[in-house]
C-alpha positions as a Python dict, from the first residue, in 0.01 Angstrom:
ca = {
    (1, 'X'): (0, 0, 0),
    (2, 'X'): (307, -214, -16),
    (3, 'X'): (133, -472, 195),
    (4, 'X'): (-162, -469, -39),
    (5, 'X'): (60, -517, -342),
    (6, 'X'): (246, -802, -172),
    (7, 'X'): (-86, -963, -87),
    (8, 'X'): (-207, -927, -450),
    (9, 'X'): (126, -1063, -573),
    (10, 'X'): (109, -1360, -331),
    (11, 'X'): (-251, -1430, -432),
    (12, 'X'): (-153, -1409, -798),
    (13, 'X'): (133, -1655, -739),
    (14, 'X'): (-106, -1892, -559),
    (15, 'X'): (-358, -1853, -841),
    (16, 'X'): (-84, -1924, -1097),
    (17, 'X'): (25, -2233, -904),
    (18, 'X'): (-336, -2360, -890),
    (19, 'X'): (-384, -2291, -1260),
    (20, 'X'): (-53, -2461, -1341),
    (21, 'X'): (-160, -2767, -1139),
    (22, 'X'): (-498, -2771, -1320),
    (23, 'X'): (-325, -2746, -1657),
    (24, 'X'): (-90, -3030, -1553),
    (25, 'X'): (-383, -3249, -1445),
    (26, 'X'): (-569, -3179, -1769),
    (27, 'X'): (-251, -3250, -1961),
    (28, 'X'): (-222, -3592, -1794),
    (29, 'X'): (-585, -3666, -1884),
    (30, 'X'): (-525, -3563, -2245),
    (31, 'X'): (-211, -3780, -2260),
    (32, 'X'): (-408, -4078, -2128),
    (33, 'X'): (-681, -4016, -2385),
    (34, 'X'): (-422, -3996, -2663),
    (35, 'X'): (-262, -4326, -2552),
    (36, 'X'): (-607, -4489, -2547),
    (37, 'X'): (-681, -4362, -2897),
    (38, 'X'): (-343, -4488, -3021),
    (39, 'X'): (-405, -4829, -2863),
    (40, 'X'): (-754, -4844, -3014),
    (41, 'X'): (-617, -4748, -3355),
    (42, 'X'): (-369, -5037, -3338),
    (43, 'X'): (-649, -5273, -3232),
    (44, 'X'): (-871, -5155, -3518),
    (45, 'X'): (-587, -5204, -3767),
    (46, 'X'): (-531, -5555, -3631),
    (47, 'X'): (-904, -5636, -3662),
    (48, 'X'): (-905, -5505, -4021),
    (49, 'X'): (-613, -5737, -4104),
    (50, 'X'): (-795, -6034, -3947),
    (51, 'X'): (-1112, -5957, -4144),
    (52, 'X'): (-911, -5940, -4466),
    (53, 'X'): (-747, -6277, -4386),
    (54, 'X'): (-1085, -6436, -4307),
    (55, 'X'): (-1232, -6308, -4634),
    (56, 'X'): (-939, -6458, -4825),
    (57, 'X'): (-981, -6793, -4650),
    (58, 'X'): (-1356, -6794, -4718),
    (59, 'X'): (-1290, -6732, -5088),
    (60, 'X'): (-1055, -7033, -5084),
    (61, 'X'): (-1317, -7251, -4909),
    (62, 'X'): (-1601, -7175, -5154),
    (63, 'X'): (-1444, -7369, -5445),
    (64, 'X'): (-1375, -7657, -5206),
    (65, 'X'): (-1746, -7693, -5127),
    (66, 'X'): (-1817, -7712, -5500),
    (67, 'X'): (-1546, -7976, -5537),
    (68, 'X'): (-1688, -8175, -5245),
    (69, 'X'): (-2034, -8168, -5407),
    (70, 'X'): (-1888, -8291, -5738),
    (71, 'X'): (-1703, -8570, -5557),
    (72, 'X'): (-2024, -8673, -5379),
    (73, 'X'): (-2209, -8693, -5711),
    (74, 'X'): (-1925, -8897, -5866),
    (75, 'X'): (-1927, -9132, -5566),
    (76, 'X'): (-2301, -9177, -5601),
    (77, 'X'): (-2260, -9265, -5969),
    (78, 'X'): (-1980, -9508, -5886),
    (79, 'X'): (-2191, -9671, -5615),
    (80, 'X'): (-2471, -9727, -5868),
    (81, 'X'): (-2223, -9871, -6117),
    (82, 'X'): (-2077, -10105, -5854),
    (83, 'X'): (-2430, -10218, -5764),
    (84, 'X'): (-2501, -10293, -6130),
    (85, 'X'): (-2175, -10486, -6168),
    (86, 'X'): (-2245, -10685, -5851),
    (87, 'X'): (-2585, -10777, -5994),
    (88, 'X'): (-2421, -10899, -6314),
    (89, 'X'): (-2167, -11101, -6119),
    (90, 'X'): (-2444, -11310, -5955),
    (91, 'X'): (-2536, -11456, -6292),
    (92, 'X'): (-2256, -11611, -6493),
    (93, 'X'): (-2456, -11668, -6813),
    (94, 'X'): (-2697, -11478, -7035),
    (95, 'X'): (-2967, -11633, -7254),
    (96, 'X'): (-2883, -11565, -7620),
    (97, 'X'): (-3249, -11568, -7717),
    (98, 'X'): (-3382, -11304, -7474),
    (99, 'X'): (-3066, -11157, -7316),
    (100, 'X'): (-3179, -11221, -6958),
    (101, 'X'): (-2928, -11343, -6696),
    (102, 'X'): (-2928, -11713, -6612),
    (103, 'X'): (-2796, -11910, -6318),
    (104, 'X'): (-2557, -12192, -6412),
    (105, 'X'): (-2802, -12459, -6294),
    (106, 'X'): (-3080, -12348, -6530),
    (107, 'X'): (-3141, -12590, -6817),
    (108, 'X'): (-3427, -12390, -6967),
    (109, 'X'): (-3451, -12010, -6972),
    (110, 'X'): (-3730, -11915, -6727),
    (111, 'X'): (-3804, -11601, -6931),
    (112, 'X'): (-3836, -11728, -7288),
    (113, 'X'): (-3844, -12112, -7252),
    (114, 'X'): (-3547, -12176, -7483),
    (115, 'X'): (-3296, -12449, -7405),
    (116, 'X'): (-3044, -12272, -7181),
    (117, 'X'): (-2761, -12517, -7243),
    (118, 'X'): (-2758, -12438, -7614),
    (119, 'X'): (-2805, -12066, -7574),
    (120, 'X'): (-2568, -11984, -7291),
    (121, 'X'): (-2318, -11711, -7347),
    (122, 'X'): (-2079, -11632, -7065),
    (123, 'X'): (-2072, -11276, -6945),
    (124, 'X'): (-1757, -11085, -7018),
    (125, 'X'): (-1521, -11155, -6730),
    (126, 'X'): (-1369, -10856, -6559),
    (127, 'X'): (-996, -10921, -6513),
    (128, 'X'): (-865, -10860, -6162),
    (129, 'X'): (-631, -10567, -6137),
    (130, 'X'): (-308, -10602, -5949),
    (131, 'X'): (-273, -10382, -5642),
    (132, 'X'): (31, -10159, -5647),
}
């Protein structure tokens, strides 16, 4: 009987050692899973911060696109105005009778037939601005 009890006790010790090893292995797996979850949580928090920063930058960019569009329209208007002024600069005189532009060599207005020498009125000269 003593032998039987020793055998049962030895088997129980072996079983306890096997169970302890299994618990240890499972514990290591759980620790690894926990570390992975912690790492993923930090990554998710970092991604959330990046998304917030991108949203803020996009909100700052939106008014810039509106400003760029306004600048483009203003440039278009200025280009038209420059074109008009360049057209006026080609002709140095205007017929007083009909208001049409005349070249300096015209003696008679080609539009209304009036004597151009008597009716010439110089266009308003645009003073040159000094560059700073």
